[in-house]
C-alpha positions as CSV (number, residue, x, y, z in Angstrom):
1,M,34.2,38.2,42.3
2,K,32.9,40.4,39.4
3,Q,35.9,39.3,37.3
4,K,34.9,35.6,37.5
5,K,31.3,36.4,36.7
6,Q,32.3,38.4,33.6
7,N,34.7,35.6,32.5
8,K,31.9,33.0,32.8
9,Q,29.5,35.3,30.8
10,K,32.1,35.8,28.1
11,D,32.8,32.0,27.9
12,I,29.1,31.2,27.7
13,L,28.6,33.9,25.0
14,F,31.5,32.5,23.0
15,I,30.1,29.0,23.2
16,L,26.6,30.2,22.1
17,I,27.9,32.2,19.2
18,S,30.3,29.5,18.0
19,S,27.5,26.8,18.3
20,F,25.2,29.0,16.3
21,I,27.8,29.4,13.6
22,V,28.4,25.7,13.5
23,I,24.7,24.9,13.3
24,V,24.1,27.4,10.5
25,A,27.1,26.1,8.5
26,W,25.9,22.5,9.1
27,I,22.4,23.3,7.7
28,A,23.9,25.2,4.7
29,F,26.2,22.3,3.8
30,N,23.4,19.8,4.2
31,I,21.2,21.8,1.8
32,Y,24.0,22.2,-0.7
33,H,24.7,18.4,-0.5
34,I,21.1,17.6,-1.1
35,Y,21.0,20.0,-4.0
36,I,24.1,18.6,-5.7
37,T,23.3,14.8,-5.2
38,S,19.8,14.5,-6.7
39,T,18.5,11.0,-7.0
40,I,16.3,11.7,-10.0
41,S,17.9,11.0,-13.3
42,E,17.4,13.2,-16.4
43,A,15.3,10.5,-18.1
44,I,12.9,10.4,-15.1
45,Q,12.8,14.2,-15.0
46,L,11.6,14.3,-18.6
47,Q,8.8,11.8,-17.7
48,L,7.7,13.9,-14.8
49,A,6.5,16.7,-17.0
50,P,3.2,18.1,-15.9
51,I,0.1,17.2,-17.8
52,T,-1.8,19.8,-19.8
53,A,-5.1,21.0,-18.4
54,T,-7.0,20.5,-21.7
55,F,-9.7,17.8,-21.6
56,D,-11.9,16.6,-24.4
57,P,-15.4,18.0,-23.6
58,A,-17.1,15.5,-25.9
59,T,-15.6,12.5,-23.9
60,I,-16.6,14.2,-20.6
61,Q,-20.2,14.6,-21.9
62,Q,-20.3,11.0,-22.9
63,L,-19.2,9.9,-19.5
64,K,-22.0,12.1,-17.9
65,T,-24.6,10.4,-20.1
66,R,-23.7,6.9,-19.2
67,E,-26.3,4.7,-17.5
68,N,-25.8,4.2,-13.8
69,I,-26.0,0.6,-12.8
70,V,-27.1,-0.1,-9.2
71,P,-25.9,-3.4,-7.8
72,V,-28.5,-5.7,-6.3
73,Y,-27.4,-7.1,-2.9
74,D,-30.5,-9.1,-2.2
75,L,-30.4,-12.9,-2.6
76,Q,-33.0,-14.5,-4.7
77,T,-35.1,-17.0,-2.7
78,G,-37.1,-19.9,-4.1
79,A,-36.6,-22.7,-6.7
80,S,-33.9,-20.8,-8.6
81,Q,-31.4,-21.4,-5.8
82,S,-32.1,-25.2,-5.5
83,A,-31.5,-25.6,-9.2
84,V,-28.0,-24.2,-8.8
85,I,-26.8,-26.9,-6.3
86,P,-24.7,-29.5,-8.2
87,T,-25.3,-33.2,-7.7
88,P,-22.4,-35.7,-7.1
89,T,-22.8,-37.9,-10.1
90,I,-19.2,-38.2,-11.1
91,A,-18.4,-41.2,-9.0
92,A,-21.5,-43.2,-10.1
93,N,-20.7,-42.7,-13.8
94,N,-17.0,-43.6,-13.6
95,P,-16.2,-46.9,-11.7
96,S,-12.4,-46.0,-11.4
97,I,-13.3,-42.9,-9.5
98,A,-15.8,-44.7,-7.4
99,S,-13.1,-47.1,-6.1
100,D,-10.9,-44.2,-5.1
101,S,-13.6,-42.4,-3.4
102,S,-13.4,-44.7,-0.4
103,Q,-10.0,-43.3,0.4
104,L,-11.5,-39.8,0.6
105,A,-14.1,-40.7,3.2
106,P,-13.7,-39.0,6.6
107,T,-12.4,-41.1,9.4
108,N,-13.0,-40.8,13.2
109,S,-9.2,-40.8,13.9
110,P,-7.9,-37.8,15.8
111,I,-5.9,-35.2,13.9
112,Y,-2.5,-34.5,15.5
113,R,-1.3,-31.0,14.9
114,Q,2.2,-29.7,15.6
115,G,2.5,-28.3,19.0
116,Q,-0.3,-30.4,20.6
């Protein structure tokens, strides 16, 4: 009975060790493959050079002295809004457009949409 138990333990130990070796080898080959097959070309690598950390202090000072503009979100009420509304005078001045405007008038016929 002890012989079978020892054989099972040795088999399990062999499977565990061989699985560990295969997994480590798999990871190592995967890392090597990624290192060898880089998708970044040399031209792009040159463009990816880090920027220098030197900034023009005069430009930064000018940006700090700029005037802050606060937007106004309130609508103006009163006569100024009524002056903005356009009047429909195009059809009255041009008779050719006035005759075509009857085609643009809304009708009371129902609108049929696809799927209804």
